[in-house]
Backbone bond lengths (Angstrom), bond angles and torsions (degrees), N, CA, C in turn:
res aa  C-N    CA-C-N  psi(-1)  N-CA   C-N-CA  omega(-1)  CA-C   N-CA-C  phi
1 X - - - 1.469 - - 1.525 109.10 -
2 X 1.314 115.36 124.84 1.467 120.33 -178.25 1.529 110.00 -110.67
3 X 1.318 115.67 133.03 1.465 119.17 178.76 1.520 110.08 -94.21
4 X 1.301 115.34 142.76 1.466 119.41 -178.52 1.523 110.64 -75.22
5 X 1.329 117.35 154.60 1.468 121.53 179.49 1.524 111.27 -54.98
6 X 1.327 115.70 -36.83 1.465 119.02 -179.86 1.525 110.59 -62.98
7 X 1.332 116.10 -44.87 1.462 120.35 179.24 1.523 110.05 -63.72
8 X 1.321 115.42 -41.25 1.457 120.04 179.18 1.529 109.66 -61.19
9 X 1.316 116.56 -43.35 1.463 121.39 179.86 1.526 110.25 -62.27
10 X 1.331 116.30 -44.35 1.462 118.97 179.91 1.520 110.69 -61.99
11 X 1.317 115.87 -44.70 1.461 119.89 -179.04 1.527 110.04 -60.08
12 X 1.318 116.91 -45.98 1.462 120.98 179.67 1.524 110.15 -62.49
13 X 1.308 117.00 -44.89 1.459 121.01 -178.89 1.532 110.33 -60.61
14 X 1.315 116.61 -44.77 1.464 120.34 179.90 1.525 110.16 -61.84
15 X 1.312 117.15 -42.62 1.465 119.91 179.01 1.518 110.59 -59.91
16 X 1.318 117.16 -46.95 1.463 121.19 -178.62 1.529 110.07 -61.89
17 X 1.310 116.49 -46.14 1.468 119.93 -179.52 1.522 109.94 -60.72
18 X 1.315 116.24 -43.71 1.455 120.29 -178.86 1.528 110.54 -63.32
19 X 1.317 117.20 -43.12 1.467 120.91 179.78 1.521 110.57 -62.58
20 X 1.315 116.85 -46.00 1.464 119.96 -179.13 1.525 110.01 -62.30
21 X 1.308 116.82 -43.78 1.459 120.95 179.81 1.528 109.80 -62.60
22 X 1.309 116.15 -44.62 1.458 120.81 -178.93 1.526 110.81 -63.87
23 X 1.327 116.90 -41.66 1.465 120.19 -179.51 1.522 110.77 -68.92
24 X 1.310 117.05 -39.66 1.458 119.76 179.98 1.520 111.01 -66.18
25 X 1.297 116.04 -32.40 1.453 120.09 179.36 1.524 108.94 -73.13
């Protein structure tokens, strides 16, 4: 199963947002 670049980008973006939110909290 291959993930599209768009999906990969979304996944990465969500991870970064979650980390920043978690660290700020």
